[in-house]
C-alpha positions in Angstrom: -104.1 23.8 -36.5 -102.8 26.3 -39.0 -101.7 29.7 -37.9 -102.5 32.8 -40.0 -100.0 35.4 -40.9 -100.9 39.0 -42.0 -99.1 40.2 -45.1 -99.0 43.5 -46.9 -98.4 44.0 -50.6 -97.7 47.5 -52.0 -98.6 48.1 -55.6 -97.7 51.2 -57.7 -101.1 51.4 -59.5 -104.7 50.3 -59.2 -104.7 47.7 -62.0 -102.1 45.4 -60.6 -103.8 45.7 -57.2 -107.1 44.6 -58.7 -105.3 41.6 -60.4 -103.7 40.7 -57.1 -107.0 40.7 -55.3 -108.4 38.3 -58.0 -105.2 36.1 -57.7 -105.6 36.1 -53.9 -109.2 34.8 -54.3 -107.8 32.1 -56.6 -105.3 31.1 -53.9 -108.0 30.7 -51.3 -107.9 34.0 -49.4 -111.5 35.1 -48.6 -112.7 38.6 -49.2 -113.3 39.2 -45.5 -109.5 38.5 -44.9 -108.5 41.3 -47.4 -108.3 45.0 -46.8 -107.3 47.6 -49.4 -105.8 50.9 -48.3 -105.3 53.8 -50.7 -104.6 57.5 -50.4 -107.4 58.3 -52.9 -111.0 57.0 -52.8 -111.3 53.7 -54.5 -114.7 52.0 -55.0 -115.3 48.3 -54.6 -116.2 48.0 -58.3 -112.8 49.3 -59.3 -111.1 46.4 -57.5 -113.7 43.8 -58.2 -114.6 43.4 -54.6 -118.1 42.7 -53.2 -120.2 45.7 -52.3 -120.0 46.8 -48.7 -123.4 47.0 -47.0 -124.1 49.7 -44.5 -127.1 50.7 -42.3 -126.7 54.5 -43.0 -129.6 54.6 -45.6 -132.0 52.9 -43.1 -130.9 55.3 -40.3 -131.4 58.3 -42.6 -134.9 57.2 -43.6 -135.8 56.6 -39.9 -134.4 60.1 -39.1 -136.4 61.6 -41.9 -139.6 60.0 -40.7 -139.0 61.0 -37.1 -138.3 64.6 -38.3 -141.5 64.6 -40.3 -143.5 63.6 -37.2 -141.7 66.3 -35.1 -142.6 68.8 -37.8 -146.2 67.6 -37.9 -146.4 68.1 -34.1 -145.0 71.6 -34.3 -147.1 72.6 -37.3 -150.4 71.0 -36.2 -150.1 70.2 -32.5 -148.9 73.6 -31.4 -151.9 75.6 -32.9 -154.2 73.0 -31.4 -152.7 73.3 -28.0 -152.6 77.1 -28.0 -155.4 78.4 -30.2 -155.1 82.0 -31.2 -157.5 83.3 -33.9 -156.0 86.1 -35.9 -158.5 87.9 -38.2 -159.8 85.6 -40.9 -156.6 83.6 -41.1 -156.9 79.8 -41.1 -156.5 78.2 -37.7 -153.6 76.0 -39.0 -151.8 78.1 -41.7 -150.8 76.1 -44.8 -147.6 77.6 -46.2 -145.8 77.9 -42.8 -146.8 74.3 -42.0 -145.2 73.1 -45.2 -142.0 74.9 -44.4 -141.9 73.5 -40.9 -142.6 70.0 -42.2 -139.8 70.2 -44.8 -137.3 71.7 -42.5 -137.8 69.3 -39.6 -137.8 66.3 -42.1 -134.4 67.5 -43.5 -133.0 68.2 -40.0 -133.9 64.6 -38.9 -132.4 63.2 -42.1 -129.2 65.1 -41.7 -128.7 64.4 -38.0 -129.4 60.7 -38.4 -127.1 60.4 -41.5 -124.3 62.1 -39.6 -124.8 59.8 -36.6 -125.0 56.8 -38.8 -121.8 57.5 -40.7 -120.1 58.3 -37.4 -121.1 55.0 -35.8 -120.6 53.0 -39.0 -117.0 54.1 -39.4 -116.2 53.1 -35.8 -114.9 56.6 -35.2 -112.9 57.3 -33.1 -110.9 54.0 -33.2 -108.5 53.3 -30.4 -107.3 49.9 -31.7 -104.0 49.5 -33.5 -104.3 50.3 -37.2 -102.1 49.6 -40.2 -100.1 52.6 -41.5 -97.7 52.6 -44.4 -96.0 55.8 -45.5 -96.0 54.7 -49.2 -99.8 54.9 -49.2 -99.5 58.7 -48.7 -97.3 58.8 -51.9 -100.1 57.3 -54.1 -99.4 53.6 -53.8 -102.1 51.0 -53.1 -101.7 48.6 -50.2 -103.4 45.2 -50.0 -103.5 43.7 -46.5 -104.5 40.0 -46.3 -104.3 37.1 -43.9 -103.3 33.7 -45.1 -102.1 30.4 -43.6 -98.4 30.3 -42.6 -97.6 27.5 -45.0 -99.1 29.4 -48.0 -97.3 32.7 -47.3 -94.3 32.0 -49.5 -96.4 30.9 -52.5 -98.6 34.0 -52.1 -95.6 36.3 -51.8 -94.2 35.0 -55.1 -97.6 35.4 -56.8 -97.9 39.0 -55.5 -94.4 39.9 -56.7 -95.1 38.4 -60.1 -98.1 40.6 -60.4 -96.1 43.8 -59.8 -96.0 44.2 -56.0 -93.1 46.5 -55.1 -92.8 44.7 -51.8 -94.6 42.0 -49.8 -93.9 41.9 -46.1 -95.4 40.9 -42.8 -97.9 43.5 -41.6 -97.9 44.7 -38.1 -100.7 46.8 -36.6 -99.3 49.6 -34.5 -101.1 52.4 -32.6 -100.9 55.7 -34.5 
């Protein structure tokens, strides 16, 4: 049985980090065993990583549909439940109904999107996280897990690709 070791490579720029990720794949490290940490937003396409899937769009669509139905109830159900005839005005007025439908749809969309992002990011997290002060200075960190016997070979490959340092990573509570 092989034991895995967690290593961290610090790169000065994005291009060597992308090359290192490609090299790690070639050395047998799977994408789910790699994590990239950066002080600036970096998309998956910049690093050649697979796209991350999220449930936020589905939750947002569900919230918009729920908001539409709540708006429809307020716009059409309330006048039916409490009929008040005002002059020659329509029993269910058109323009105010459109505004209520729109506003409730957007409210449902926004609330469900916020909730989806909140839940999808596992916030707040009370588990130990990796923190490297160099990341705040603009460096790119690549955390990966590999078998113990391959760690020396992978360390040499990362150093050859321009890693400033490759060391054992330890998750610590912040």
